[in-house]
N, C-alpha and C positions, 0 to 999 in steps of 0.2 A: 294533346290529351291521350291519343292512342299510344304514343311512345311511353308516356307515364304509366299507363295501364300495363303495357308490355313489360316494363321494368319491374313493376310490382309483382306480376305473375312469375317472372324469372327469379326474383328474390325469394318468393314464396316457395319455389321449387328447390332453390339452392340451400336455404336455411335448414330444412329437414335433412337434406343430404349431408350438409356439413356436420350436423349434430350426430347423425348416424356414423359418419366417418370418424369423428372424434371418439365416440363410444367404442367403435370397433378397435381403434388404435389403443385406447386407454385400457382395453381388456388385457393388453400385453404390458403396457407401461405401468408404473406405480400409480396409486390412486391420487385423487386431487379434486379440487372444486370444478364444477361443470363450467366450461368456457362458453362465452358468448360468441356468436358468429363474427368472423373477421377480427374483432379486437381481443378475443380470448379472455384472459383473466385480469386484464389491465385495470379495470374498475375495482377489483378486489384488492389491489395493492396500493398502499400509501407511498407514493413516489418520494415523499420527503423523509420517510423513515421505513425503508424496505425491510430492515431487520425485524422491526416490530411486527410487521405483517407476516413475515415468514415464521416468527415464533408462534403466532396464533394458529397458522395453518398446520404447523408441526404438531401442535396439541391435538388437532382434529384428525390428521392423516398419518401421523407417525414420522420417523426420521428420514424417510425417503418418499417424496411425493412429486406429482407432476403439475406444472403450471404452463399455461399457454400465453406467451407474449406475442400477440397477433395469432397467426394460425400455426405456428411451429411450437412443438412441445419443448419444455425445459425441465429436466429432472433436478430437483433440489435435494441436496444431501445435507442433513441437519444433525448436529450433535457430535461430540468427540468421537464416539465409536464408529459412526458411519463415515465421518470425514476421514478418520485415520485409515479405515478400510479402503476407501476410494483413493486417497492421495498417496498413501505410503504402501499399504499391503498390495494394492493393485495399480501402482503408479504408472506402469507402462500403458495399461488399457485406458487410463483416464488422462493421458498426457497430451491429448489434442487440445486445440484452442477453439473455443466457441466464437461465433461471429460477432463483430462490431461493425455494422454497415458503414458508418461514417469513417471510422478508423481504417477499415479494410480498403476503402476507396483511396486513402492516402498511402498506406503502407504496401498495398497490393500483395499481402501475404509474406512480406519480407521482414528482416530484422529478427529480434529474439522474442519480444513480448507477444506479438500477434501472429506469429508464424506457426506452422505445424509440420509434422512429417519430417522428411529428410532435410528440408531447409532449416527447420528449427534445430534439429539434432546437430548438424554440422556447424551452424552459426553459433549455437550455444557453446559447443566444445571449443571452437576457435576463439570466441570472446573470453571465455574463462582462461584460456592459455595466455592470451595477450594481457589481460588484466593482471594475472599473476606475474608474468614477466616484467610488468611495469611497476610491480611493488605491492599489489593488493594482498593483504594478509601478512605483510612483512614490516620490518622496522622502518623501511624507507617511506612507506605510506603514512605511518604514524608520525614521522618527522614532518611530513607535509601538512598533516592535519593540525599538529601543534603549531606550526608556523602560521597557518590560516587562523587558528584560534586566537593567537596574539594579535593578528591584524584585525579580527573582529572586535577584540577588547579595545583596541586603540580607536576604532571607528565609533564604538559605543561611548567611549570617554568624550568624544567630540560633541555628544548631545548635551554635555554639561548638566546632566541630571534633570533636564527638561522633559516634559511628556513627549513621547515619540511612538510612532507605529513601527514595530520591529520587523515588519514583513520583508522589506527590501533588503535590509542588512542580513537577515537570517537566510535570505535566498542567495546572496552573494557568496557566503562562506562555503556551503557544499558545492555550489556551481564551480567555484574556484578550485576546489579539490579535484573535481572531475577534469577541469581544464589542465591542471598540473599533471594529471595522469596521461591524458590524451595528447595535449599540445606541449607538455613539458614547460608550461608557462602559466602564471597566474596574472590577474588583472587588478588594478586598483579599484576600490569600491565605487569611485565616481566615474570610472571609465565607461564611455558611451557604448563601447562594444560589449562589455559585460552586461550593462543594463539592457541593451537591445536583445542580447541572447536570452536573458531571463524573460523579458517582456514578450518577445516574439519567438518563443522557443521553437515552434513548429517550422520556422523557415530554414533552420540549419545553415545560416549564412557563413558560419565559421568552419564547417566540416566538409563542404562540397569539393574543396580542392586538395584533400588529402591524397597521398600517393602510396598508400600501404599495399594495395593489391591492383593488378591490372589483368583480370581474366575475363573482361567483358565480351571477348569474342568466342569464348567457350560456352556454348549454350547449355552444356551438361553440368557446368560448375555452379555451385551455390555462391561462390565468392565473386560476385559482380560488383561494379561500382554502385549500382542502385541499392543492392543489399547492404553494402558497407555503410552507405549514408543513412539508411533507415536504422541499421544496427547502432550506429553512434548516436542517432537521435534517441533510440531506446535507452542507451546508457545514460545520456544526459537527463532524460525524463525521469528514469528510475532513481538516478543519483542526486537529483537536485530537488524536484518538487516534493517528493515524499519526505525527504529528510528535513527540508526547511519547514514544511507544514507540521511535522512532528515536533520540531524545536519550538515553533510558535505556539502550538497547542500545549507543549510542556511548560512554557513560561506562564501561560494562562492558568494552568493547574497549580503552579508554584505560587502565583499571586493569590489564588483562591485559598490555599492552605499554607499560610505563613509559618505555622509550626513545623511543617514538613521541610520547608525551605531552611529554617533555622537549624534543624538537625543535620541536613546535608552540609551546610556551611561549617558547622561545628566539626563534622567528620573530615571535611576537606582541610580545614586549618590544622586538625590534629595529625593527619597522615601526610599531607603535602606541605602545609605551611604557606608562607606568603612569598617566598624568595625563589621558587622554581615552579615550572608549569606541571600540571598533572600529566601522568603518563599511564599507559595501559597496565603496567605492572602494579600501579596503585589500586586498581579495581578490586583485586583479591583481598585487599586490606580495608576496603570501603564497602562493606555489605549493605549498609543502609542506602548509600547513594546508588549502588547497583540495583537495589530493589526498587528505588524510586524511578529510575530510568525504565525498568521493565514495567512497572505499574502504569507509567505514562502511556507506554505503547499498548498495554492491555486495555486500559480504560478508554482511551480515545478511539480505539478500534478503527484505525485509519482507512482500511479497505474492507468493509464489513463482509462482503461476499466474494472476496478475491476477484480475479478476472475469470470470465466463464471458461470452463474446460469443455472438452468434447471427447466422447469415447472413440477410440481408434478402430474398433471392430464391434461386431455384434457380441454382446455379452449378457450373461445372466448375473445380476447383482442382487444378492439375497434371493428373494423368490420372484424377482421381476426380470422381464426381458427388456433390454435397452438396445435399440438398433444403432449400428455404426453411424457416427456423425451427430448423434443427439447431443444437444448442449447440456452441460452439467453446471449447476450453480452450487458451490460449496460454501456453506455459511460459517465463516470464521468467527462471527459474533457468537454463535452457539457454543463455540469452544472457549473463546476468550472470556465469555461471561457465564460460564457454567457454574451454577451455584454450589455444586458439590466440591469442585476444586477451589473455587474462590468464593467463600462465604460473603453474602451481601455484595454481589458482583457489580452492582450499579453504584457502589460507593468507592471513592478513590482511597485506597488503603495500601501503602507499601508493605504492610504486614502480610499481604498475600504472597510475598516472595521471601519471607523470613521465617525461620523455624523458632522454636521456643527459646533458643539460646541467642537469638539475634543474628544467626549466621544466614548467609544468602541461601535460598532454597530454589533449585531448578524445578521447572514444571513442564511436562510433556504437552500441556494445554497452551503453552506460550507459542502461538503461531501467527504473529502479525505479518511475517514474511511468507505466509502460506507454508506448504510442506510438500515433500516428494520431489519428483523430477521437474516440476514447474515452479519450485520455490525461487524466490528472488536471488539472482546470481550475485547481487551486491550486498547481501545480508551482512557479511563480515565487515565491509567498508562502512555500512550504515551504523552498525553497532558501535564501531570505533568512533565515528563522527559524533554520534549522540552523546556518548560518555565524555569525550574530550571537550567538545564545544560547551556543553552544559556546565561541566565542572570549572572550566575556565571562566565562564560568565559569573558563576556564583562565587568563585575565588576573589573576583575583583569588584563585584557590585552587590549592593542591596537592592532588591526589586521592590519598588514602591508603587502600589496601585493608585489609581486616581479616585477610586470609590472604596467604600468599606468592603473587605473581602467577602463578607456575607452576601453582598449584593451582586457579586460577580456571577454571571450566568455562563456556564461552560457547555451549554447545549449546542451542538453543531448547527450551523445555519442550513446545512444540507447533509443528508445521510443517505445517499443512494449508492452510486459506484464508489464514492469516497466520502469520508467525514470531513467537512470543512469547518474549522473553528470560527466563532464570531470575531469580527474585527475589534481590536482593543488597543489602547495606548497604556504605556507605563513609563516610569522614570528609572533609569539606571544610575543609581547613586554610588559613586566610588567608595569603596570601603576605606 
């Protein structure tokens, strides 16, 4: 009992100190809701739909506000103007990476995605050089994606128009593209190695024996074997899971809106026909299809708040002071679903990327890959994959839902760090 009383007295003393400390710090940081001791603002955030919670908070506190996830402050940057100012206009100052305790334990600050400082700069520069040398952004990588698209089509034909869950097959295609870049080899879709790589992605079974670099004895070098392994893990993660999830979500949207699907197929048949595969040169002649691919990415909002950034030095952002190392959360949702740029943003409408004449219309608000120095290094590859894989599927198949399109629910089952589509089945009926 005495120990209990002592504990209560200690907490009674600590809580006022905590609140005073928070108020003192918040006098410098942007405004925000008052945090509770220890847990901060966790109870004020809907973990199943973080973006909705941030929107409400932005309405109360403005485009730059502070939240406490636990006892550490996080500055949220909300809306196109504020996000652009942080990620593009002041990209160097906001180029740090915020902490992910579980991931940090695995990566130890190595690789591309979760590293910072000199490690991140050198690894990113090196990775871009290697990927470009291996064909990213060139005709050679397009040929590989076209080859993989035909393999995907053949695999889908084997379903014989029966109901199937496309998750596995859609995961194999982009993973094989990365395999062809890194290993100069692809795998059959039933290959156990490929399936194991996809299912147990974090184990890196296929990349631990690579012999690209051997500077492990140079303690000053960023190019160690450990860093190489984590970097390749990052490339696989960014190049497989995000693309396959976007493809799967895209098919769900096309099932929900058959009139959109019919227009895309009409354009494919008009521009490409049935006797050759779509290529990237076709995209400029297929504005509606291009708009649909962009609208899928905009609407599904795959990574609503990007990965957390951190400021690399003490800065003054607008009228607020943000100390070095402070975690920054940039709301990509607030840009992708801006109602001034995209009227009725919560409605799936390819017209968001078409002008009055039906030509494709670019938008500075299209930021599914984030922006600035921390933007996804595989953006060009992902764009190419999404266009070629989707057009190949729609060239060869009619998508048949198992329920009335009106009854299809496209609400993500989770919308926190990433938006995960609900599981569904469909029939790929050969045209």
